[in-house]
C-alpha positions as CSV (number, residue, x, y, z in Angstrom):
1,M,96.4,68.2,126.2
2,P,95.5,65.3,128.5
3,Y,97.8,62.2,128.3
4,G,95.0,59.8,127.2
5,K,94.0,62.0,124.3
6,C,97.5,62.4,123.1
7,K,98.0,58.7,123.0
8,F,94.9,58.2,120.9
9,V,96.1,60.8,118.4
10,E,99.5,59.1,118.1
11,E,97.9,55.7,117.4
12,R,95.7,57.3,114.8
13,H,98.7,58.8,113.0
14,S,100.4,55.5,113.1
15,L,97.5,53.7,111.4
16,L,97.4,56.4,108.8
17,D,101.1,56.0,108.1
18,K,100.7,52.2,107.6
19,A,97.7,52.7,105.3
20,K,99.8,55.1,103.2
21,I,102.6,52.5,103.0
22,L,100.3,49.7,101.9
23,Y,98.7,52.0,99.2
24,A,102.1,52.9,97.9
25,E,103.1,49.2,97.6
26,K,99.9,48.4,95.7
27,L,100.8,51.2,93.2
28,Q,104.2,49.7,92.7
29,E,102.8,46.3,91.9
30,G,100.6,47.7,89.1
31,S,96.9,47.7,88.6
32,S,97.0,44.7,86.2
33,A,98.1,42.2,88.8
34,Q,95.5,39.5,89.2
35,P,95.4,36.5,91.5
36,F,96.0,33.2,89.7
37,I,95.8,29.4,90.4
38,A,98.7,27.1,89.7
39,S,98.2,25.1,86.5
40,S,99.0,21.8,88.3
41,E,96.3,22.7,90.9
42,L,93.8,23.6,88.1
43,S,94.4,20.4,86.2
44,E,94.0,18.2,89.3
45,Q,90.9,19.9,90.7
46,S,88.9,21.5,87.8
47,V,89.4,19.2,84.8
48,E,87.2,16.1,84.7
49,V,88.4,13.3,82.4
50,L,85.4,12.0,80.4
51,P,85.3,8.5,78.9
52,Q,85.7,8.1,75.1
53,G,82.4,8.3,73.2
54,W,80.6,10.1,76.0
55,A,78.7,12.3,73.5
56,L,77.3,9.4,71.6
57,R,73.6,8.5,72.1
58,S,73.3,5.5,74.4
59,T,70.9,2.7,73.5
60,K,68.8,0.9,76.0
61,K,68.9,-2.8,76.1
62,A,65.6,-4.4,75.2
63,A,64.0,-6.0,78.3
64,R,63.2,-9.7,77.9
65,F,59.5,-10.6,78.4
66,S,58.7,-13.2,81.0
67,A,57.0,-16.4,80.1
68,K,53.8,-15.1,81.8
69,Q,53.9,-11.9,79.7
70,K,54.5,-13.8,76.5
71,A,51.7,-16.3,77.1
72,Y,49.3,-13.4,77.7
73,L,50.4,-11.5,74.6
74,D,50.3,-14.7,72.5
75,K,46.7,-15.4,73.5
76,K,45.7,-11.8,72.6
77,F,47.4,-12.1,69.2
78,K,45.9,-15.4,68.5
79,I,42.4,-14.2,69.3
80,G,42.9,-11.2,66.9
81,E,44.0,-13.6,64.1
82,Q,41.0,-15.9,64.6
83,T,38.4,-13.2,64.9
84,G,39.9,-10.8,62.3
85,F,39.9,-7.9,64.8
86,K,43.6,-7.3,65.5
87,A,44.5,-6.5,69.1
88,D,45.2,-2.8,69.8
89,P,48.5,-2.4,71.7
90,A,47.2,0.5,73.8
91,Q,44.1,-1.5,74.8
92,V,46.2,-4.6,75.6
93,A,48.4,-2.5,77.8
94,Q,45.3,-1.2,79.6
95,D,43.9,-4.8,79.9
96,M,47.1,-6.0,81.5
97,R,46.6,-3.6,84.4
98,H,43.3,-5.2,85.2
99,A,43.9,-8.9,84.2
100,K,43.2,-11.4,86.9
101,H,43.4,-15.1,87.6
102,E,40.4,-17.3,88.0
103,D,40.7,-16.9,91.8
104,G,40.4,-13.1,91.4
105,S,44.1,-12.4,92.2
106,R,46.0,-9.9,90.0
107,R,47.7,-11.5,87.1
108,F,50.5,-9.0,86.8
109,S,52.3,-6.9,89.3
110,V,53.1,-3.2,88.6
111,D,56.7,-3.9,87.5
112,E,55.3,-6.4,84.9
113,F,53.1,-3.9,83.1
114,L,54.1,-3.3,79.5
115,A,53.9,-0.1,77.5
116,P,51.9,0.1,74.2
117,Q,55.1,0.4,72.2
118,Q,56.6,-2.7,73.8
119,I,53.4,-4.6,72.9
120,K,53.3,-3.2,69.4
121,S,56.9,-4.4,68.8
122,Y,56.0,-7.9,70.1
123,F,52.9,-8.1,67.9
124,S,55.0,-7.1,64.9
125,R,57.4,-9.9,65.5
126,M,54.6,-12.3,66.0
127,A,53.0,-11.2,62.7
128,A,56.2,-11.6,60.8
129,K,56.7,-15.1,62.3
130,F,53.1,-16.0,61.4
131,R,53.5,-14.9,57.8
132,Q,56.8,-16.9,57.5
133,E,55.2,-20.1,58.9
134,S,52.2,-19.6,56.6
135,H,54.5,-19.4,53.6
136,E,56.4,-22.5,54.7
137,V,53.1,-24.5,55.1
138,A,51.9,-23.3,51.7
139,D,55.2,-24.4,50.2
140,E,55.0,-27.7,51.9
141,W,51.4,-28.2,50.6
142,D,52.5,-27.2,47.1
143,S,55.3,-29.7,47.2
144,Q,53.0,-32.4,48.5
145,A,50.4,-31.7,45.8
146,V,53.1,-31.9,43.1
147,A,54.4,-35.2,44.5
148,E,50.8,-36.6,44.6
149,Q,50.1,-35.4,41.1
150,D,53.3,-37.0,39.8
151,A,52.5,-40.3,41.6
152,Y,48.9,-40.2,40.1
153,S,50.2,-39.5,36.6
154,S,52.8,-42.2,36.9
155,A,50.2,-44.7,38.2
156,R,47.7,-43.7,35.5
157,A,50.3,-44.1,32.7
158,Q,51.3,-47.5,34.1
159,I,47.7,-48.7,34.2
160,L,47.0,-47.4,30.6
161,E,50.2,-49.2,29.5
162,E,49.1,-52.4,31.1
163,C,45.6,-52.1,29.7
164,R,46.9,-51.1,26.2
165,L,45.8,-53.7,23.7
166,I,48.7,-55.7,22.3
167,H,49.0,-56.1,18.5
168,P,47.3,-57.7,16.9
169,I,43.8,-57.4,18.1
170,T,41.9,-60.5,17.2
171,Y,38.5,-62.1,17.6
172,H,38.7,-65.8,16.8
173,T,40.1,-65.9,13.3
174,Y,39.5,-62.2,12.6
175,N,42.6,-60.0,12.7
176,L,41.0,-56.6,13.4
177,C,44.2,-54.6,13.0
178,E,44.8,-56.1,9.5
179,L,41.2,-55.6,8.5
180,Y,41.4,-51.9,9.7
181,A,44.7,-51.3,7.8
182,R,43.2,-52.7,4.6
183,N,39.8,-51.0,5.1
184,K,38.1,-54.4,5.1
185,L,36.0,-54.0,8.3
186,T,33.0,-53.0,6.2
187,K,33.1,-56.4,4.5
188,L,31.9,-58.0,7.8
189,S,28.3,-58.5,8.3
190,V,26.3,-56.5,10.9
191,S,25.8,-59.6,13.0
192,I,29.6,-60.3,13.1
193,L,30.3,-56.7,13.9
194,R,27.8,-56.7,16.7
195,I,29.4,-59.8,18.2
196,I,32.9,-58.3,18.0
197,C,31.7,-55.1,19.7
198,S,30.0,-57.2,22.4
199,H,33.1,-59.2,23.0
200,F,35.1,-56.1,23.7
201,E,32.3,-54.8,26.0
202,M,31.3,-51.8,23.8
203,E,28.0,-50.1,24.3
204,I,25.8,-51.1,21.4
205,D,22.3,-51.3,22.9
206,N,21.1,-48.1,21.2
207,L,22.8,-48.7,17.9
208,P,20.6,-49.6,14.8
209,L,20.5,-53.2,13.9
210,R,20.9,-52.8,10.2
211,L,23.6,-50.2,9.8
212,K,27.3,-51.3,9.7
213,K,28.8,-47.8,10.1
214,P,28.3,-47.3,13.9
215,Y,29.8,-50.7,14.7
216,V,32.7,-50.2,12.3
217,Q,33.5,-46.8,13.9
218,L,33.6,-48.5,17.4
219,I,36.0,-51.2,16.1
220,E,38.2,-48.6,14.4
221,E,38.4,-46.7,17.6
222,L,39.4,-49.9,19.4
223,V,42.2,-50.6,16.9
224,R,43.6,-47.1,17.1
225,S,44.3,-47.9,20.8
226,C,46.5,-50.8,19.7
227,S,50.3,-50.6,20.0
228,C,50.5,-50.8,16.2
229,A,48.6,-47.5,15.8
């Protein structure tokens, strides 16, 4: 056998022997041996520490409207209140995209556009504020009306008290209160009764000239307004 071929065969046998040795070592270790990672290495590299409450639903902070946005929405809301046709939030959101100044420039930039839900929430707050102010104005009007009514009633009572005839009611030598209490008014003549009624500015133009009763009734009504009645 040539020398080169013999050397090749020897190397091949040597490799086979090494493979057998490695195979035997694997059998000795057992088929259940599995590679593992150190616990310290696993905790440092694979476990991510999450903040407390990470599973809770987050709430977005409500964005504050600018003065320009508020002024535009306030005008839309006011027009709706005045005309009776409430502004539609979706239409208002669309109008904002095309709103322009008097010089033709755009009134709002893209980042200033509002969503219909944002506009709806703003209009709801405006409506609640409007109702509250209306109630406050109504309450103020009611209070003012009550105060005016009290003042009127007080003034009326004072005037009536000042105008109230003081006892006794007399005409010259005739004590009308006494004549009324004693049912003596009918003893007076028609002419005297007419003079007494005229003195106290009673309406007698349409009364008969010969009957006492209508004049006596007027005088009796006068006496009943006296403080002695």
